[in-house]
N, C-alpha and C positions, 0 to 999 in steps of 0.2 A: 294341092290346088289352092290358090289364093282365095281368101274369103270374099274379097271384092269381086272376083270372077264368078263365084257361086251366086252372089247377089245379082250381079248384072245379067247373068244367064237366065235367072229364074224369076226375077221380080215381077214380070208381067203375068206370070202364071199363078201368083198367090193372091187370093181374093178375100174379102171380108164378108161376113154374113150378118145382116142387120134386119131390124124390124122398123118400118117407118109408118107410124100411125097418123093419119091426117087429123089436123086440128082446125081451130078457127083462123080465118084470114090467111088461108093457104100456108099456115104454119104446120110443121110436122114434128112429132115427137120421135126422135131417132134413138134407137138402142142397138149398139153393136154387140152381137152375141158370140162371135168366134171367128176363126180363120178357116180357110179351106184352100185347096189347090186344084187347078185344072188338070184333067187327065185325058181329055179328048178334044179335038178341034171343034166338035159340034156342041161342046158345052157341058160335058160331064165333069163332076168335081167330087173330091173326097173331103169329108170333114169328120168331126166326132159325132157320134150318135147323141150324146148328152146335150150337145149344142142345140140340136133340133128338138129333142124331147123336153127340154126345159122351157120351150116357148109355149105359153098358154094357147089352148085351142082357139080362143077368140082372136088371137093375134096372128095366127098362121096365114090368113089372107093377105097380110101386110109384109110377109117374109120376102126377102130378096137378097141378092148378092151384088157386091160392088167390085167391079173389075178394073184394074189399071188400063188406061187407054193411051191416048196420044200424049207425047211430051212436047210442050211448046218451046219456042226459041229461048225462053228464060230458064228452061230446065224443070219447069213445073209439070207434074203429072196430072192429067185430067182423067176422071173416073167415069165409067158408065155403069148404070144400075139395071138389073134384070130381075124378073120374077123367076122362081124355080119350082120344079116338081121333085118330090121325094121319090126315089126309085127303089132303093133297097138298103139293107143294113146287116151288120154283123154285131149283134147285141153283146155277145161274149167279149168281143174285142173293142167295143165302143167306137164303131166306125159306121159311117153313113155315106151313101152315094146319092147325089142329086144331079139334076140336069137343068141347065138354063133354058128358059122358054124363049127361043129366038131362032130365026132362020140362018143366023150367022154360022159360018162353017170354018172360021179361021182364028179361033181363040188360041192364044199362046198356051202351051202345055208344058208340064214337067217332062223333061226329055228322057231321063233314065232312072230306073229303080235299081238298087244294089241288093246284095244277098244279106238280108237282115239276120239270117241264122248264124252268120259268121261274126256278128258283133261281139266285142269283148271289152272287158274293163280297161279303161285308159284310152280307148279310141276317142279322137277329137271329133266333135260334132258342131254343126251350125244349124240353128233353126230360125226361120223367118216367118213373122206373122204380125198381128195387130194387138199387142198386149195393152190393156187399159185404154182401148181405143175410144170408148164412150167418154171416159174421164178426160182424155187429152182433147177430144173434140169440144167438150164443154169448157175447157181452158183456153180455147181459141187456137189450138195448134193444128186444127184440120185433121184430115185422115193421115195417120202416122204408121207407116210400116217400120218394123224394128227387127234387128238381128241379134241373136244371142250366140256366143261361142262358149262351149262347155265340153266336158268329157263324160264318158260313160263311167259311172261310179259303181254300178252293180247290175248284174245280169240275172234275171229270174227265169228259171225254167220249170216246166210242169213236171211233177213227180211221176206221172203216169208214163210218159214217153220221152221226157227230156227235151221236148220242143220248147222253143223260146216263147215265153208268156208275155213278158214286157221287160224293159230295161229302165234303170233309174239314172238320171243325169244330175250333175252337181250344181244346178241352179234352179231357182223356183220358177214355175210356169204361171204367169199372171193371168187373171181373167181376160178373156179375149184372145189368148194365145192358143187355146184348144183347137186342134185341127191343123196346126202349122206343120209343114213338111220339115223333116229332120234329115240333114245331109251329112254324109261322112266326108269330113274335110279333105281327106287324101284324094278321093275320087270325084267328089261333087255329086254323087248319086244319092237318091233318097233311100234311107234305110228305116225310117220310122215316122210316126205322127205323134205330136205332143198331145197328151190326153188328160193329165191331171196334176194337181199340186199336192204337196204334203206340208201340213202345218200343225202347229200346236195351239190349242185354245187355252189362254191364260186368264184366270179370273182376277179382277181388280177388287180392292176393298169396297168400292162403291157399288159393286154388283155388276159392272160392265164386264163383258167378255171380249178379249182381244184375240184376233186371229193372227198369230205370228208365223209368217212363212219360213220354212226351212229351205236351205240350199239343196233341195231335192225335188225333182220332177219326174213324172211317169210318162214314158213314151211307148207306144204300141208298135210292134214290128211291121215293116212295110209289106211283108208277105201276105198279111191278111187283107190289106187294101188291094193287092194284086188279085187275090182270089175273089174279092167282092166285085171288082171290075169284070173279071172273066165270066162270072155266073150271071151277070146282068147285061151281057152284050146283046 
């Protein structure tokens, strides 16, 4: 399947998670915390549990999600923002299920999940999210959805039963990308969720520590998201 087709088919289902704290003179302090994707027409969405847990308790009342909406005649996407409720989580696999607070019942959703147990080294993948979204917003770029094309570089299975634990891809996953859906390029189906980056901390002579990202990122299998959705119906 063409990458452009995967993007076009799913871009309205991929949302960003932010915190907007009111300030003086109607100004807001906006911090984008991660990515998520819609899994039901009534507003349920999947993201990473760490995206939610890293938000201080005092900021949770200002938590919301930003959803792609209408595209105008110039091709510019307009976004709608909603508050959300936390529904449930899979702590072992770093997944969370939330629901938009709205009467709307026609949200665009991810159409198909694939068989994540069948993932193998060398599979071509595409993940779509909002990496470094706060930084790009501060640079005047606006809300910026971005796509990565990569391959599975390693598959990690549990020693107890051989079940898929997670898989590693050959690109780094930037801040803001956590919770992005991972598509198998051949089928366009979701087989995983981006969850973490791998990096090396290098000490400089002046005492500063640099976080050098490796071309390695961690993805969680989609089957755990499917299970989380089922037990919270």
